[in-house]
C-alpha angles and dihedrals in degrees: 000000000000090000092053091052093050090047092055092046089054093051092048091051092050090049092052092050092051091049092050092049091051092049092050092049091049091050092051092047091054092051091051092050092049092051091047091051090050092050092048092062115120110279121234128216091266094054112117116255126218112239106226091204095060105011091233125131112246135176115233110245117243117259111270114241116243113271115255092203113049103188132202097203112000143340099276091051106071133176091209110037117202107241122206110256093207134039103279096208144012095299134015111261109213104134094083091073092054098054120116127195120257112254117251122248110260114248117197120220091241091052093056093102099165136355140177126199117212139171120219136184124223111206109200092202090073114099095241090053097053092112087071087067096053101126104179134116122242126221092281091054096250115140113240098208107123097230090051091051090056094045093048091050091051092046092049092050092243092126136010128239123219129211118259092228084105138355097236096089095244103139124049112224115211120226092244090061091051090050091052090052093048100044104011127246121305111265133188116230133180114254133183120211106236092215107041098022089229115156117221142155117254128193112222141169132194119257119249118223108207089201088074089075102093102158141039126200118213127194114207143165125221110206132178111224107212094197094052093033089224138120110237133185128214122191110217105181146002125209127185111225125223124197125233109215127210123223091262091055097256122131112256098184144330117233133181116267094201139326128242123196105242099211087058090050098051095086090051096044091049089065095058125074125225117231115253111199092196101049126012091195093057109065137148130205125256088249089057090050093057096040094049092042095238093162139080122241143154130219117250099172143014127192105276143161096261095040091229133140126242091257090060093067103021117055101179112089096215092050089051090057091047091050091050090050090049089056091052090050092051091053091049093046090049090065092045092050091058091064126081122205 
């Protein structure tokens, strides 16, 4: 009798276990169906998408708005400048665009008693040359950075650029060649869309940062006018300098990017104001800055027999600066020696 009771208890226990297992399986199945139904709901535009290339879930990026400043070279240089729709100040400033450069005094060939040709470098990191770093747009939307003024003028065919193969303005340099030097040539690379996984070829070009231009070389002639009994200076050319970097990050050399003939640039430079950090209402044009010598520079070369720069025969940097200053002193003393008291 006791064996029969234990046998029945065993069967009841087994039946209870089977019923509990079935109930748990049914409960799990219902949860799975509910989750599947939730997942099967219509997807919206913000629903993550599975990338077939990687199998990862990604969110499609929002469509980029159309650029308001389609640039040919870099961001500050724009084909369509954004003009101010209201007077950005107390009065409307429109006279700057109507200025013209003052004509040079005529010097006859017979009155050219003495002259000296020199090459100088303007380093915009010096305090007196800080206006060369003014990177702001004016009311008409034109960027006031000096390198961008030159590039805009070249692009708009207002002035011509010349190749740096020499400094005698012998070879015209097209704007496209300047663009290739600044940003590199256009190249086609293989690209994979991160959302669709589609593989396509994309044309790209490196961005040019105008702030990398730290120096400008100027070519000028100092001449003593016998008729006026005065020493005068005429700037002939301006060249932005680009640095060549070694693998360790040090600067190997600075070379001209292109040359512009300064007498051709005077009309363009007269239309652009120079930033005055002390008084925004008192400004001069870039043409005035060069003519009145409101910049700091040091001589790197004078016309000589071997046509070499100071760095070619003086290796120490401090001694180079002293040699350049000695050349300036000789030019100044030459004028003083022509006078008798």
